[in-house]
Structures are given as C-alpha cells and as structure tokens.
KOLLO-45034 format. One record per residue (C-alpha): residue number from 1; x, y, z. Coordinates in Angstrom, 2 decimals, decimal comma, always signed. Example, Ala and Ser with C-alpha at 12.3 -4.5 7.8 and 13.67 -1.06 7.14 Angstrom:
<atoms>
{1; {+12,30; -4,50; +7,80}}
{2; {+13,67; -1,06; +7,14}}
</atoms>
This chain:
<atoms>
{1; {+98,95; -114,83; +41,34}}
{2; {+97,57; -117,24; +43,53}}
{3; {+96,65; -120,67; +42,59}}
{4; {+92,92; -121,75; +43,47}}
{5; {+94,33; -124,47; +45,52}}
{6; {+96,58; -122,25; +47,63}}
{7; {+96,54; -122,15; +51,52}}
{8; {+96,46; -118,42; +50,96}}
{9; {+93,62; -117,94; +48,52}}
{10; {+91,56; -116,78; +51,36}}
{11; {+94,30; -114,43; +52,82}}
{12; {+93,35; -110,83; +53,16}}
{13; {+94,94; -108,40; +50,78}}
{14; {+97,03; -105,66; +51,66}}
{15; {+96,86; -102,22; +49,88}}
{16; {+99,14; -99,25; +50,84}}
{17; {+97,06; -96,47; +52,17}}
{18; {+98,48; -94,02; +49,66}}
{19; {+101,12; -93,84; +46,73}}
{20; {+104,43; -94,80; +47,63}}
{21; {+103,64; -96,32; +51,40}}
{22; {+104,52; -99,81; +50,56}}
{23; {+103,32; -102,42; +48,38}}
{24; {+100,20; -104,19; +47,40}}
{25; {+100,53; -107,77; +48,66}}
{26; {+98,68; -110,58; +51,15}}
{27; {+98,68; -110,40; +54,78}}
{28; {+99,95; -113,32; +56,46}}
{29; {+97,26; -116,13; +56,69}}
{30; {+95,65; -116,77; +60,30}}
{31; {+97,10; -120,03; +61,79}}
{32; {+94,56; -121,35; +64,15}}
{33; {+95,59; -123,55; +67,01}}
{34; {+95,49; -127,02; +65,55}}
{35; {+95,14; -130,04; +68,03}}
{36; {+97,26; -133,03; +67,05}}
{37; {+95,13; -136,11; +66,08}}
{38; {+97,99; -138,43; +65,97}}
{39; {+101,46; -138,16; +67,62}}
{40; {+104,67; -138,90; +65,80}}
{41; {+107,73; -139,78; +67,52}}
{42; {+110,56; -138,09; +65,53}}
{43; {+113,42; -140,44; +64,04}}
{44; {+116,87; -139,45; +62,60}}
{45; {+116,11; -138,92; +59,10}}
{46; {+112,44; -137,39; +59,47}}
{47; {+111,56; -134,94; +56,83}}
{48; {+108,15; -133,05; +56,94}}
{49; {+107,69; -133,58; +53,17}}
{50; {+108,04; -137,51; +53,94}}
{51; {+105,79; -137,49; +57,04}}
{52; {+103,26; -135,57; +55,05}}
{53; {+103,47; -138,27; +52,18}}
{54; {+102,99; -141,07; +55,02}}
{55; {+100,16; -139,38; +56,85}}
{56; {+98,21; -137,69; +54,20}}
{57; {+99,30; -139,49; +51,00}}
{58; {+100,65; -136,17; +49,58}}
{59; {+104,15; -134,72; +50,28}}
{60; {+103,02; -131,15; +49,25}}
{61; {+100,81; -130,87; +52,71}}
{62; {+104,03; -130,55; +54,85}}
{63; {+102,70; -127,37; +55,84}}
{64; {+99,91; -128,64; +57,90}}
{65; {+102,28; -130,37; +60,06}}
{66; {+104,30; -127,19; +60,53}}
{67; {+101,26; -125,23; +61,32}}
{68; {+100,74; -127,59; +64,15}}
{69; {+104,66; -127,59; +65,27}}
{70; {+105,42; -123,85; +64,97}}
{71; {+108,61; -124,51; +67,00}}
{72; {+109,93; -126,57; +63,75}}
{73; {+109,77; -123,30; +61,53}}
{74; {+113,51; -122,73; +61,33}}
{75; {+114,36; -126,49; +61,51}}
{76; {+116,43; -127,86; +58,53}}
{77; {+117,41; -131,68; +58,22}}
{78; {+120,24; -131,44; +60,94}}
{79; {+117,85; -129,83; +63,47}}
{80; {+115,07; -132,51; +62,89}}
{81; {+117,66; -135,02; +63,55}}
{82; {+118,59; -133,47; +66,92}}
{83; {+115,09; -133,57; +68,09}}
{84; {+114,81; -137,33; +67,48}}
{85; {+112,80; -138,82; +70,49}}
{86; {+110,49; -135,90; +70,67}}
{87; {+106,78; -136,03; +69,82}}
{88; {+105,45; -134,16; +66,88}}
{89; {+101,49; -133,35; +66,57}}
{90; {+100,08; -134,65; +63,19}}
{91; {+96,78; -132,86; +62,75}}
{92; {+93,83; -134,30; +61,06}}
{93; {+93,87; -134,00; +57,21}}
{94; {+90,61; -131,72; +57,24}}
{95; {+88,42; -134,15; +55,53}}
</atoms>
C-alpha cells in the first residue's frame, strides 16, 4: 500500500498481461531533469539526509537531492567523503 504522501502515488501501475506472467506492482516513477537552484560543495561527513534537513527542513526529502544528482545513486558515506570538493545540485523544494 502506498501512503498518500509517497512520491510514488502518481506512478503508473503494472499489471501482468496474463496469469503467471510476472506480478502486479508499480512501474518506476518518472524522474524529470531537475535544475539545481543552489550548489552545495560536498564536505567530508556530508550525508543526503542531513543536507535535506539543512536545505528543506526535513531529512526525509533526501531523495530530491538524489534525483538531481543521479551519479550518487550507489554512493555510501565513504563514497560521498571521496567526492569532497565536488558540487552537488540542490533543487528547489517545490513550493
């Protein structure tokens, strides 16, 4: 079940063509190309949730930063530290 606040709420549903051909689910949501409104220079120790709390006031909105910076998709804390000094795009909060 998808919460009414989920970013997947508007995602298209997937239904298999016939019995036994996969499973019902949700298609990947469309990610539009976002233009960064702000630029943040990564520092050692930066985390997406902490940046979301700093810029949006809500740590749960970390995925907005990830959408604007897809090259970080598989980056963990060590990988983010290795990117220190690089510019991260911070999109507007949509309000």
